[in-house]
Structure formats: structure tokens, C-alpha cells
N, C-alpha and C positions, 0 to 999 in steps of 0.2 A: 748834612751828609758826612759820615765818618770817612777819614782818609786813612788808607792802609800803607804802611811802609814795608820794609823787608820782613819776610816771615822766617822765623826760626823754629823749626819743628822739634818737638820733643816726643819721645816714645810713650807708649801706654804705661810703661813701668815708672813714669815720673811720680806715680802715686805713692802715698805714704804706706809704710809697712804697718800691718796690723796683727797683733797677736790675738787670735780668735779661736776659741774652742767651740766647735759645733757638735753638740751632744748627739749620740746615736739614738735613733728612734725608728719606728716602723716606717715603711716606705710604700706609697701608692702614688698613682699618677692622676692627672686631671683634677687636682685640688683636694683629694681625699687623703687623710692620714688615718690608718687603722692601727689599733693597739689591742693586745690580748689582756683581758682583765680577770680571767678565771679559767681553770683548766682541769683535765683529768676527770671528766664526768660525762655522762650521756645527757647533755643539755637538750631539752626537747622543745621548750617554748620560752618566749621572752616578750616583754612589753615595756613601754616607756611612758612617762608622763609628758605633759605638753612641752616643757622646756628641756627635756632630756637629762635633767639632773637626778631623777629618781627612776630606777629600773627594777624590774622583777623578772626572775628567771627560774625555771623549774627543771628538775632532773627527773626523768622517767625511771622510777625505781629508786628515788632518792628523796630530796627535800626541796623546798622553795627557798630561794635566796633573794634578798632585796639589797639594792644599792642606794646609798644616800651619803652625802657629805664625804665623798671620796672613798667609801669603804663598803664592802660586801658583808652582809650579815645573814646567817642561817636562821630561818624562821621556825623550824621544828613544828610544822603544821601536821596535826594528827600523827605524831610520831615522825619518823624520818625515812620511811621506805614505802612511798606511795607511787602509783603509776600516774603521776601528773602528766597531762597531755596539753593543757592550755592554761594561759594566764592572761589577765587584762588589768588595765589601770585607768583610773579617772585622770583628769587633766592635772591635778595637783600631786598625784602619787600617794595620797593618803587613804584612798579607798581602792582596794584590790579585790580581785576575784580569781579563783583557781579551780580547775576541774580535774578530777581523777577518773581515769577509765576504770569502770567497775566499782566506782565509789560515789562520792558526793560532790556537790558544788560548795566551795568554801569562800566566804567573804571576809574581808579585813576592814575594820573601821575602829577608830579610837584606840588603836594599839592591840586589838583583840581579833583573833581568827575564830569564825563561827561556822559550824556545819549547817547547811540549809535544808537538808532532808528533802530535796526536790524529787518528786515522783517516787518516793520511798527511800531515796538516799543511796541507791545502788544502781547506776546505769553506765552504759558504755559512752560516757561523755567524750566528745571529739573536739569541741571548740567553745570558747566563750568570748564575749565582747562587752564593753561598757560604754555608756554615754559619757559626756564630759564631766558631769558632777557625780557620777557613780550611783545615781538614783534609779536608772533604768539599765537592766542587763539583758543579755540574750545568750542562751546556751543551746548547743545542738548535740543530739544523741546519734551515734553511728548505728543505723538500723532502727531508729526510733523517730522522735519528734523534735521540734524546736520549741524551747521553753523561753518565755520572756518574764522579766521581773519588773514590776512597777507598783508603787504605793504599798510596798511591803508584801506583795503577793506574787507567787510564781504561777504562770498559766501555760498550759499546753496549747500549741497553736494549730495542730492538725495540718501543718503545712505540707502540701504535696501528698496528702493522704496519711500523714503522720508516721510513715515508716520508710525512711530513705537512709542511705548511707551518707548522712551529712558529714562534711569534712571541715568546713570553715564558715565562720560568721564574722560580720563587721557591722558597726553602727555609726550613724552620723552623730554630731555633737549633742543634739537634744533627744536622741533615741527614737525619733519618729520615722526614720528611714533606715531600713536594715537590708543587708544582702547576705545570702547564704548559698553555699555551693555543695552539690552532691557528687561524691566520688562514684563515677559511673552513671551520672545523670546530668542534670541541668543546673543553671544558676537561677536562684529565686530572689526577687526583690520584694520588699514590703513597704507600702506607703498607704496612708489613709485607711489603715485597718485591713488591707487586702494583700495577700501573698500572690505574686504573679511569676510564672515561669518565663525565663528568657532563653530563646533558642540560640544559644551561643555555641559556635563551633559544631553545629549540627545537632545540638540539644542533648548529646550523650557523650560525656567526656570524663576523664579522671581528674576532676578539679581538686586542687590541693589547698589553695589559699585565696582569700579575697581581702579587699581593702576599700575604704570609703573616705572621701574628703569630708570636710566639716558639715556641709549642707546636704550631702548625699546625692549631689548631682553628677559627681565624677567618681567612677568606680574602677577597680582593677581586679583582675582574677588571673590565676596561673593554673595550667595543667602540665602534663608531662612534656609538652612540645613548645609551649610559648606563653607569652604574656598578652592578655586581652584587656582593653580599656573601654570604658563606657563614658561618653560625653555627647552632649547635644542629642540625647535620646537614642544613641546608636552605639552598638558594640562593634569594635574593630580589632583586628590582630595588630599588636604593636611591636612585638619582638618574637619572631619565629626562628626556627633553625637551631635553637639550643635544645637541651633536654633536661628532664628531671626537675623541673621547677617545683619548689616546695612551699614558698611563702612570698608574700608581696606586702609592701607598706606604702602609705601615701602621706604627703604633707597635707596640712589643713586646707590649702587652696587647690590641691590636686595637681599642681604644676610640677611637683617632684615626686618621683616614684623610686622604689628600690625593690629589687627582686632577687631572691636567693635560690640557687640551684643545688639540689642534692647530688653530690658528686661533681659539682662544677664550681661556679664562681658567684660573686655578688655583682649585680649590674645596677647602675643608677641611671635615672632618666631625668633630663632637664632640657627645656627649649627644643623639644622634639627629637632629642638624640639620646640613644642608649650607649653607655660606656661600661666596659668590663673593668672591674676593680683590681683584678689580680691579687685579691686579698689572701694572705697566707700562702701565696704561691698558686692559688686557684686549685681546683680539683678536690674540694672538701665537701663533706656531707652536711651542708648547711640545712638546717631544719626549720628555722624560724627567724624572722627579721621584723624589727619595729622601728618607727621613726618618731622624732619629735614633731611639733606642729610646723616647723619651718622646712623640714626635709633636709636639714644640714647636719643633723646628729642622728646617727643610726646605731642600732645594736643588733647583733646577730649571733646565733649559737650553732655550734657544730655538734651533731648527734653521733658520737662514736665513743669507744672505750676511753680514748684520750681526747675527748672533745674539749672545747673551750668557748668562752664568751669573748666576742670581739666588738669593740666600739669604734665607730667611724665618725670623723669630724671633717666637714667640708669648710675650707676657708674661703670667705668671700673675697679675700685679697689675691687669690690665685690668678685670676685673669690679668690683673695689673702687673703682678710679679713676673708671670710667664711672658707677657708682652715685652717688658723691659729686657728680660734675659734673652729672648729670641732675637730682639733687635741687636743686642751686643754680639750674639753669635754670628749674625749676618754681617755686621760692620767689621768685625775683627776675626773673620773666619781663618785667615792665614795664621793667626796666633793660637786660637782655641782648637781648630780642627774639627773632627767628626764627633757628634754627640753620642753619648752612651744612654740610650733610652730617652724618655721625655722628662720635662721638668718635674721633679719629685717634691711632694709635700711631706714635711716632717713637723713634729711638734716638740715643744719644751714647756716648762711651766710658764714661760713668758709668752707663749702663743705659737702660732704656725710660722714656719719659715720654708724657703723654697730653694732647691739646688738643681743645677744642671751639670752633669758629669760629662767628661770628654775622654776619648780613648787615650789621649796622651797624658792623662793624669791631672789635667787642669780642671778647675771648677769655677762656676759663677754662682754666687750665693746672694739671695734676697733675704737679709737677716731681719730679725724681729725689731731692730731699732729703726727700720725704715730705709736703710741704706743698702746698696749693692756692694759686694766684695768679690775679689778675684783671687783664686788660689793658683800659684804658678807651678805647683808640683812640690814646692818646698816651703813657701811662705804665703801668708794672706796679705792682700793689699786692699785698701778702701778705694772704691771707684768714685766716691762722692756723688753718687746719683741717688736721689730720693725716689725709690721705686713706688712708694705709696703716696706720693705727693698729690694733693688735691688740685694743684694748679701749676701752670708752666712757671709762674713766678717763684713758687716754692722750690721747684727743681733747679732753676737758675741760681737762686740764693744758696742752695746746698752746694752746688758746684763751686761757686765763688768762695764761700766760706771754707770749703775743703782745700782749695788751692792756697788760700791765705794761711791756713793752719800749718801748711808745709813750709811756707816762706814768710813767716811774720817779720823777720829782720829785714827782708827786702822791701816789703810794703809799708811797714811801720804802723802808725795809728790810723784807724778808720776815720773818715770824715763823713759822719752820718751813716745811714744804712744803705742797703741795695735799693737803687731806684730804677724805674722803667723809663725808657725813652723810645721815640719812633723816628725813623727816617724812611727814605724811599723803599728800603728793603723790608721794612716791617718793624716789629717791636724788639728791643734789646734791653738788657739789664746790666747795670754798671755799679761797681763799688769804687768810690774815690778814697784816696788816702792823703793825709796832711802833707806828705813829702812830694806830692805831685804825681805819684804813680796811680794806676787804676787797674782793675780786673774787669773784663768785659765778657758777658755771655751774649754773643751777637746773634742776629737773626738768621745767619747761615748755619747755625747749629754748633759752632765751634767757640772755644774759649780763647781770649786774647789778653795780653797784659800791655799796658801803655806806660811809656816813660819818655820825657822830653819831646812830647808831641808825636812819637813814633809808636805804632802798634805792632806787636809780634804775636804770632799764633803759637799756642801751646800744642796744637795738633791733636787736641782732645775734644771729642764731641760731647756737648752737654745735654743735647736733646735728640 
């Protein structure tokens, strides 16, 4: 059992001064960071490969652009002034497909774009989709039929009578399950060679977008009033009360969705909850959205004279960082005061970092080096908390080493490393020094230093 002597409290500002430059970046809440990558065009459609490293985007009345190795490149497909309305990609991003309204379906493979001359090569194409390896395609004509491509042949399907205002199509990974939506009609699903109407939202709605997970068992669709999802053989309304939904995207497992509203915002769905992104301030004419296989990388385009391409990145470290930040906000409320908004996600070339702003000018930062920092209004200080630690021991060691770095002359040479011990109060962590001093991360959550058999509190919580 450890014995405690007199306690000498120190303030939170006992922490070491840190000169830290936090680069400016775009801001979003709930773990998403959004950045603009292209602008000043009427972007109409966008697609992503499986890992989100290769993108394709089309301008209606312009050209097709592809993104790879950090750069956008103009493709110059069939000239540079086509009414492109839809693009799709295989999982690798090396096989692409694009459709022009009043034109043809174009496919890209081995560095070459090729016109397919589907149904004469001049149709009011509205949508295209690809399976994971690019060998099976599906394309829909507004006021016409759905066409599928397999084994080098395009085939008309006569789906729903072959003359509907098809607006959107999607495919599962092997191309055996399809979903298509009619603007002013119904949602149709394809399986085992049969097209079947689904009486969703009354069976006659202005559907604008559809998405499928990898096996085709989970679907999503959007109309002007909401987002609908299909799971366990049942369609249900998932997000209503918004308006102008234009496009929807799904992760491979169907657990993450993203929906874009024309004249509104981008919303993301995970663990049963939809969250508004406030991307670019909200209220933009989003026309198309696409996702990587994990649902943590998104790309969306704005269709307006000064439209732009936006990429979104979700950091899986956000829950841990925000939990630490919120704990500090609660513990030291009298110091930090009132929050300004939620924990913000930002990005640099080193990765994502997270910041909480306060009305009094103070900031808490979860930086890319894994440590938490505090801004007093004039200076940055390290809090010596490992916000992304994988264990309590890691956190305790970080605190102990942080205190030691401030007072190396007081403690001297370490005697071994940080070790764990237990007493009636639980597990604690201690660093011994050859001069008889020690730093202790005790089980009550506070840091202590020991000298001549007496323990003193730093007054700083380590967990």
C-alpha cells in the first residue's frame, strides 16, 4: 500500500511550452475532413475505384477528368465538349465507362477510350455502372431501355416495357444483381435474369440515385424527399424531411452510406445515424457522390457555373481524439470555458488531426504525433497525453516521460523503464530514478512525484 504525504498542487500550466504550427485546412465535424480539388465547371458525375486513390469526373458540356497519383488529368474523350451525364469505374480504376446524353457509351481500357455504338450510338443516356472487374456494365436510357454488357456484347433488357425515364443504375461486385430507378416511376431490381419492380414510396416517385453494396443485398435510393434503404428484403425510409436528394453512395458492406442533396448538404450514415457534413457551408448544388469500398473516402461534385470537386476523408481516429478532448473540456471547464462548435477534423500531409475551439480563444489539439496540446490564447503547451494510445500503460508512460522531459535535472538518470504495480486501489505505473526520486501515475488518475519517502501530487490527471 502506497503512503501519501503532503500534497503540493501545481496548475495545469506546469506543462512545457511547445512551438507548434497547425496548418490551415478545410473543416468538418464528426470525423470528416473535406477539401476542394477542382473548380469552375459544371461537374455532373463522379466515380471512385475501390480504395479511393483513382477518381473520374465528368463535366456536362465539357470533358472527362481522371485523378491518380495526386493529380487531375483531362482525358479529351471525343473532343472536349460533350453532354457527359454519367461515369463509372471498376475496382482498380483502370477500366472506366462514361455516357453522353444524345451520344454514345465510351469505355476506357489499356489507356484508350473507345466508342461502343450501343443501340446506334446516339441515345439519351442517363446512367451507367460497372461491376468490380469492369467486364459487366449496365447503362440506362432516359425514355428508353436498360442495356447490359457482358462477354463483349451489349443487350437491351426491355425492363419495365423498355420505355421508362430511367435515372440511375447500380451494380453489385460481380454484376449479377442490379438496381435501377425511374424518375416518375419505381425502383427495379435484377437477379437471376429477371427484372422486378419494387413498390417503394408508393411505386411512383422522382427517383434520382441508387447504390448497392458488394453482394447486392443492401441497396439505397434517393428521391426529392429522402433516402430509402433496402435490407433483409425490405425497403424502409431512412432519412426524410430533407429535400432535393440527387445521389447516394454505399460502402462495400452497406454499413456506411453517403447522400448528396441538390441545393443542400452531404449527409453520411454509420451505425444507424445520419449526420450533416456542412460541406462548403452547406446549401450547394451537389449532383453526384461516390465512395470507396470502406465508406471512409468520398468524392462529390457541385453542378453549377462555378462548381467544384470535393473529396472527403473520415479518420477512424476521430472517436478516440474527440473522447479525450471532451474529457479535458469537462475536467477543466473553468479554464477552457464554452466550446465553439464540435471537435473539428483537419488534414495535413502527415494525416488527420483534431481541434476543439473555445469562445475565449483557447484550443485543445489532438495532433498527428499522437499527443494532446493546449493553446492558451498566445502559446501552445504539450499536455503529454497520448490520445491514440492503444493501452492505459501507453498513456501512463507518455505522461511520466513528459514530466521527466520538463524536469530532467530534478529526477536525473532513469533506473529501468516504466513498470506496473498493484495495490488495494488498483494498477499504477511508476518510473524510478537512480537518485531515489520517482514519478508515479497512480490509480486515482493523478500524477505524483516521490522523494525521501514522501509523495507529492502534481495536480494533473493522467487518465
